[in-house]
C-alpha positions in Angstrom: 0.0 0.0 0.0 1.6 3.3 -1.2 -0.4 5.5 1.1 2.1 8.4 1.4 2.8 8.8 -2.3 1.6 12.0 -4.0 -1.3 9.8 -5.3 -2.1 7.2 -2.6 -2.6 3.9 -4.2 -2.4 0.1 -4.0 -1.5 -0.5 -7.6 2.3 0.0 -7.4 2.0 3.3 -9.3 5.6 4.1 -8.5 6.7 1.1 -10.6 5.1 2.7 -13.7 6.8 6.1 -14.0 5.0 7.1 -17.2 1.6 6.4 -15.8 2.5 8.1 -12.5 3.7 11.2 -14.3 0.5 11.3 -16.4 -1.7 11.1 -13.3 0.4 13.6 -11.4 -0.1 16.0 -14.3 -3.9 15.4 -14.1 -4.0 15.9 -10.3 -3.7 19.8 -10.3 -6.5 20.0 -12.8 -8.6 17.8 -10.5 -7.9 20.0 -7.5 -8.8 23.1 -9.5 -12.0 21.4 -10.5 -12.8 20.5 -6.8 -12.2 24.1 -5.7 -14.2 25.5 -8.6 -17.1 23.0 -8.7 -17.0 21.2 -5.4 -18.7 22.3 -2.1 -18.9 26.1 -1.7 -17.3 27.5 1.4 -16.1 24.9 4.1 -12.9 24.2 2.1 -10.7 25.5 4.9 -12.7 23.7 7.7 -11.8 20.5 9.4 -14.4 17.8 8.5 -14.7 14.5 10.4 -14.3 12.2 7.4 -13.5 8.6 6.8 -10.6 7.9 4.4 -9.5 4.7 2.8 -5.9 3.8 3.9 -6.1 0.2 2.7 -8.6 -2.2 1.2 -9.0 -4.6 4.1 -11.9 -4.4 6.5 -9.8 -2.5 9.1 -8.3 0.1 6.8 -10.9 1.3 4.3 -12.7 3.4 6.9 -10.2 5.5 8.9 -11.8 8.5 10.6 -10.1 11.8 11.2 -10.4 15.5 10.8 -9.3 16.7 7.4 -9.7 19.6 5.1 -11.4 18.5 2.0 -8.8 19.8 -0.5 -6.3 17.7 1.5 -8.4 14.5 1.4 -6.4 11.4 0.4 -8.0 10.8 -3.0 -6.3 7.8 -4.5 -6.5 4.6 -6.5 -7.7 1.5 -4.6 -8.5 -1.8 -6.2 -10.0 -4.8 -4.4 -7.5 -7.7 -4.1 -7.3 -9.9 -7.2 -9.2 -13.2 -7.1 -6.8 -16.1 -7.9 -7.7 -17.9 -11.1 -10.7 -15.7 -11.8 -12.6 -16.5 -15.0 -15.0 -14.5 -17.1 -18.3 -15.0 -15.3 -20.8 -14.6 -18.2 -21.2 -14.2 -22.0 -19.7 -15.9 -25.0 -16.3 -16.2 -23.2 -17.7 -17.6 -20.1 -15.1 -19.6 -18.2 -12.0 -18.1 -20.0 -9.4 -16.4 -17.9 -10.2 -12.7 -17.2 -8.5 -10.0 -19.2 -5.8 -7.9 -17.5 -5.4 -5.8 -20.7 -8.2 -4.3 -22.8 -9.3 -6.7 -25.6 -8.9 -4.9 -28.9 -12.3 -5.8 -30.2 -14.0 -4.4 -27.1 -11.9 -1.3 -26.7 -14.4 1.3 -27.7 -17.3 -0.3 -25.8 -15.2 -0.6 -22.7 -14.0 3.0 -22.9 -17.6 4.2 -23.3 -18.7 2.2 -20.2 -15.8 3.7 -18.1 -16.4 7.2 -19.3 -20.1 7.1 -18.6 -19.6 5.7 -15.1 -16.8 8.2 -14.5 -18.9 11.2 -15.6 -21.6 10.5 -13.0 -19.1 10.9 -10.1 -18.1 14.6 -10.5 -21.6 15.4 -11.8 -23.2 14.6 -8.4 -20.6 16.7 -6.6 -21.5 19.7 -8.9 -25.2 19.1 -8.3 -24.8 19.2 -4.6 -22.1 21.9 -4.2 -24.3 24.6 -2.6 -26.2 22.4 -0.2 -23.7 22.9 2.7 -25.0 26.4 3.1 -28.4 25.2 4.1 -27.4 22.1 6.1 -30.0 21.1 8.6 -27.4 20.0 11.1 -23.6 19.5 11.4 -24.2 15.7 11.2 -25.9 16.1 7.8 -23.3 18.6 6.6 -20.6 16.1 7.4 -22.5 13.3 5.6 -22.8 15.5 2.5 -19.1 16.1 2.5 -18.4 12.3 3.0 -20.5 11.6 -0.1 -18.8 14.3 -2.1 -15.2 13.3 -1.3 -16.0 9.6 -2.1 -17.6 10.6 -5.4 -14.4 12.4 -6.1 -12.3 9.3 -5.3 -14.6 7.3 -7.6 -13.7 9.7 -10.3 -10.1 9.0 -9.6 -10.8 5.2 -9.9 -12.2 5.6 -13.4 -9.5 8.1 -14.5 -6.8 5.6 -13.5 -8.4 3.0 -15.8 -8.5 5.5 -18.6 -4.9 6.5 -18.2 -3.6 3.0 -17.5 -5.3 1.2 -20.4 -6.4 3.6 -23.1 -3.4 5.7 -24.1 -4.0 9.1 -25.6 -7.7 8.5 -26.0 -7.9 7.8 -22.3 -6.0 10.9 -21.3 -8.2 13.0 -23.5 -11.3 11.5 -22.0 -10.0 12.1 -18.5 -9.5 15.8 -19.3 -13.0 16.0 -20.6 -14.4 14.6 -17.4 -13.2 17.8 -15.7 -14.5 20.0 -18.4 -18.2 19.0 -18.5 -20.5 20.5 -15.9 -23.8 19.4 -14.5 -26.6 21.5 -16.0 -24.3 23.4 -18.4 -26.0 24.3 -21.6 -22.9 23.8 -23.8 -21.1 21.0 -22.0 -23.7 19.1 -19.8 -23.0 15.8 -18.1 -23.8 12.7 -20.2 -26.9 11.4 -18.3 -29.9 13.6 -17.9 -30.5 12.8 -14.2 -27.0 14.2 -13.4 -28.0 17.6 -14.9 -31.0 18.0 -12.6 -30.5 20.6 -9.9 -30.2 19.5 -6.3 -30.8 22.7 -4.4 -32.7 21.4 -1.4 -32.0 18.6 1.2 -35.1 16.6 0.4 -33.9 16.3 -3.2 -30.4 15.3 -1.8 -31.9 12.6 0.3 -34.0 11.3 -2.6 -30.9 11.4 -4.9 -28.8 9.4 -2.5 -31.7 7.0 -1.9 -32.6 6.4 -5.5 -29.9 7.6 -7.8 -27.0 6.3 -5.7 -28.8 3.0 -5.5 -28.8 2.9 -9.3 -25.1 3.5 -9.0 -24.9 0.5 -6.7 -26.5 -1.8 -9.4 -24.3 -0.4 -12.2 -21.3 -1.1 -10.1 -22.5 -4.6 -9.3 -22.9 -5.2 -13.0 -19.4 -3.9 -13.7 -18.0 -5.9 -10.8 -18.8 -9.0 -12.9 -16.8 -7.6 -15.9 -14.3 -9.9 -17.6 -11.9 -6.9 -17.7 -10.4 -7.6 -14.3 -9.1 -4.1 -13.5 -12.6 -2.7 -13.9 -14.1 -5.5 -11.7 -11.5 -4.9 -8.9 -12.0 -1.1 -9.1 -15.8 -1.3 -8.8 -15.8 -4.0 -6.1 -13.9 -1.5 -3.8 -16.1 1.4 -4.8 -19.1 -0.6 -3.6 -17.8 -0.6 0.0 -18.0 3.2 -0.1 -21.3 3.4 -2.0 -23.2 1.8 0.9 -22.9 4.9 3.0 -24.3 7.1 0.3 -27.5 5.0 0.2 -27.6 5.0 4.1 -27.6 8.8 4.0 -30.6 8.8 1.6 -32.7 6.2 3.2 -32.2 7.4 6.8 -32.6 11.0 5.6 -36.0 10.4 4.1 -36.9 8.3 7.2 -36.1 11.2 9.5 -38.2 13.5 7.2 -41.3 11.3 7.4 -40.9 10.6 11.2 -40.7 14.3 11.8 -43.7 14.9 9.5 -45.8 12.4 11.6 -44.7 14.2 14.9 -45.7 17.6 13.5 -49.0 16.3 12.2 -49.9 15.3 15.8 -49.0 18.9 17.0 -51.4 20.5 14.5 -55.2 20.6 15.0 -55.6 19.9 11.3 -52.8 17.3 11.2 -51.0 19.7 8.8 -47.2 19.1 9.0 -46.6 21.9 6.6 -48.4 24.4 8.8 -46.0 23.3 11.6 -42.9 24.0 9.6 -42.4 20.5 8.2 -42.9 18.6 5.0 -46.2 16.8 4.6 -46.2 13.2 3.5 -48.1 13.9 0.3 -45.2 16.2 -0.7 -42.7 13.5 0.2 -44.6 11.1 -2.1 -44.4 13.5 -5.0 -40.6 13.8 -4.6 -40.4 10.0 -4.4 -42.3 9.8 -7.7 -40.0 12.3 -9.4 -36.6 11.0 -8.3 -37.5 7.4 -8.5 -38.8 7.6 -12.1 -35.8 9.7 -13.1 -33.4 7.1 -11.6 -35.2 4.3 -13.4 -34.1 5.9 -16.7 -30.5 5.4 -15.8 -30.7 1.7 -16.6 -31.3 2.4 -20.2 -33.8 0.9 -22.6 -36.0 -2.1 -21.7 -35.0 -3.8 -25.0 -31.4 -3.1 -25.7 -28.9 -4.4 -28.2 -26.1 -2.6 -26.3 -27.0 -4.5 -23.2 -27.0 -7.7 -25.1 -23.6 -6.9 -26.6 -22.1 -5.9 -23.2 -23.3 -9.2 -21.7 -22.2 -11.3 -24.7 -18.7 -9.8 -24.7 -18.4 -10.3 -20.9 -17.9 -6.6 -20.2 -20.9 -6.4 -17.9 -22.9 -9.1 -16.0 -26.0 -9.2 -13.9 -25.8 -8.2 -10.3 -24.4 -11.1 -8.3 -24.0 -13.1 -11.5 -22.3 -16.1 -9.9 -24.6 -16.3 -6.9 -28.1 -15.7 -8.4 -28.0 -17.2 -11.9 -27.3 -20.6 -13.2 -27.3 -20.0 -16.9 -24.3 -17.6 -17.6 -24.7 -17.7 -21.3 -28.4 -16.5 -21.4 -28.7 -17.8 -25.0 -32.1 -19.5 -24.6 -34.1 -17.7 -21.9 -36.7 -15.0 -22.4 -38.0 -12.1 -20.4 -41.6 -10.9 -20.4 -42.0 -7.1 -21.2 -45.2 -5.0 -21.6 -44.5 -3.2 -24.9 -46.6 -0.2 -26.0 -48.6 -1.1 -29.2 -51.3 1.1 -30.7 -52.1 2.8 -27.5 -52.2 -0.4 -25.4 -49.7 -2.6 -23.8 -48.8 -5.9 -25.4 -46.9 -8.5 -23.5 -43.9 -9.9 -25.4 -41.2 -12.4 -24.8 -37.8 -10.8 -25.4 -34.6 -12.7 -25.7 -32.9 -12.6 -22.3 -29.7 -11.0 -23.5 -31.7 -8.1 -24.9 -33.4 -7.6 -21.5 -30.4 -7.3 -19.3 -31.2 -3.7 -18.4 -34.6 -4.9 -17.2 -33.1 -7.7 -15.2 -30.9 -5.2 -13.4 -33.8 -2.8 -13.0 -35.9 -5.6 -11.3 -33.2 -6.0 -8.7 -33.1 -2.3 -8.2 -36.8 -2.0 -7.8 -36.9 -4.8 -5.2 -34.1 -3.1 -3.3 -35.9 0.2 -3.2 -39.1 -1.4 -2.0 -37.3 -2.8 1.0 -36.3 0.8 2.0 -39.8 2.1 1.4 -41.2 -0.7 3.5 -39.0 0.5 6.4 -40.4 4.1 5.9 -43.9 2.8 6.0 -43.3 0.8 9.1 -42.0 3.9 10.8 -45.1 5.9 9.7 -47.4 3.1 11.0 -45.5 3.0 14.3 -46.3 6.7 14.7 -50.0 5.9 14.4 -50.4 7.7 11.0 -52.5 6.2 8.2 -50.4 6.9 5.2 -48.4 4.6 2.8 -45.6 5.7 0.6 -45.6 3.9 -2.7 -43.1 3.5 -5.5 -44.8 4.5 -8.8 -45.0 1.9 -11.6 -41.8 1.6 -13.7 -43.7 3.1 -16.7 -44.6 6.4 -15.0 -42.9 9.6 -16.1 -40.2 7.9 -18.1 -37.8 9.8 -20.4 -35.8 6.8 -21.6 -36.7 3.5 -23.1 -39.9 2.2 -24.8 -42.2 4.3 -22.6 -40.6 7.6 -23.7 -43.1 10.1 -25.0 -46.1 8.1 -23.7 -48.2 8.8 -20.6 -49.1 6.6 -17.7 -50.6 7.1 -14.3 -48.6 6.1 -11.1 -50.1 2.6 -11.4 -48.8 2.2 -14.9 -52.1 2.5 -16.8 -51.9 4.2 -20.2 -53.6 7.7 -20.1 -53.8 10.6 -22.6 -51.4 13.5 -22.5 -54.2 15.8 -21.5 -55.1 13.6 -18.5 -51.4 13.4 -17.5 -51.0 17.2 -17.7 -54.3 17.6 -15.8 -53.2 15.3 -12.9 -49.5 15.7 -12.8 -49.7 18.1 -9.8 -51.1 15.1 -7.9 -48.0 13.0 -8.8 -45.0 15.3 -9.2 -43.6 18.2 -7.1 -45.5 21.4 -7.7 -44.0 24.9 -7.6 -45.8 25.3 -4.3 -44.0 22.2 -3.0 -40.6 23.4 -4.1 -41.2 26.9 -2.7 -42.2 25.4 0.6 -39.2 23.2 0.7 -36.9 26.1 -0.2 -38.4 28.2 2.6 -37.4 25.5 5.1 -33.8 25.4 3.9 -32.3 27.4 6.8 -28.8 26.3 8.1 -28.5 24.8 11.5 -24.8 24.6 12.5 -24.9 24.3 16.3 -23.6 20.8 17.3 -26.5 18.5 18.2 -29.2 20.8 16.9 -31.5 19.8 14.0 -33.7 21.8 11.7 -37.4 21.7 12.7 -38.4 19.7 9.6 -36.0 16.9 10.2 -35.8 14.3 13.0 -32.6 13.4 14.8 -30.7 10.4 13.5 -30.8 7.2 15.5 -27.0 7.4 16.2 -24.0 9.3 15.3 -21.1 8.5 13.0 -18.4 6.0 14.0 -19.8 5.7 17.5 -19.7 9.4 18.1 -22.7 11.1 19.8 -25.1 13.1 17.7 -23.9 16.3 19.3 -20.3 15.6 18.2 -18.6 18.5 16.4 -18.6 16.8 13.0 -17.5 20.1 11.3 -14.9 22.4 12.9 -15.3 25.8 11.3 -12.1 27.7 10.5 
């Protein structure tokens, strides 16, 4: 482990001077990007952050106070698996690749660039949130997510520099040139150009969009290109905290909403300075449907090609599936036809995006079930529901069509007439913005948000998670 190198790493970077120089040349541009597009203010403050100092269970989460520009961003790959073979596709059972196969070079580069582009995008989307943090605990969690997204960018940039020559170096530079929401140079995926200017959106993003990231990483962890697999396997250890922030954040919003309802003669949480559960449901509908788009089309030749080539697998390919060729199976999909839905059997390889989306939906439902149990425990009669996968989609076979939250086809006029029932209204957003007032006294929470069940790393909730300069 070369922890004290200019670029901390466990890939023996010092043994490849050419690669080391290239990454050291990229590093100042990265720091400039962080200072320009990363969290506003707070750059000189001491933040209680976890930092990876090794990839074993004792070393990947080392907690200490650190200034964010001094964070040990680095390159960490999970340990190699001895005699690992390609887990799926036409080359199933062959030894994994340590170098990029020439015939898959362009496809593999596209996969890495697309994944890499999401990491700095989310930092850019969230850069102003620290100024309205509802507590120091939440402010610290935001920064933890941000610095780890920055490290995930490093992970992808390492692969581009190490395996793709000049093309890879140029792609790495462009990852720092695009900006979330920029008109001329936006981020690649639409969801990563959506503004996140309030904390309810941040919790929804880390619940739903980061969970998409989890499943994309699980698919890449099955890659026959072993450096990519090892990179994403380690990224998954950090990704879990991001989803924890989202799920527990929404949990605290709904629990506080229930408490405020009981304080109001009309059971109106909004009147008591909170967020009502109907508003939370509309935010769920928006962010969940947007995140569903990130899996791509329901019927996809690209997904088939990635699986056939062994570049991507299904989540937990070796544990959950027996047929690793997927040459004969089919997947049932409701396809829009003449204003109705027609059930079709699609070759399994062409439905790989949908298989991954299924696992994602099930995972989200478990989190929503926990929210609903908390609401029921408060004695409130309300159930949060995930909308149907066809609702409000902008990608795939349902693009341009209209469905209600149960997935029933409806006309455009009916959708427009009823969308204020289903999606955040301007009144919702204005109310949420009104609540975004910073609370920076240790242990204190904004009125609209409940306290967490416990602090970070065994620390009390009132711990000084951020020390202002």
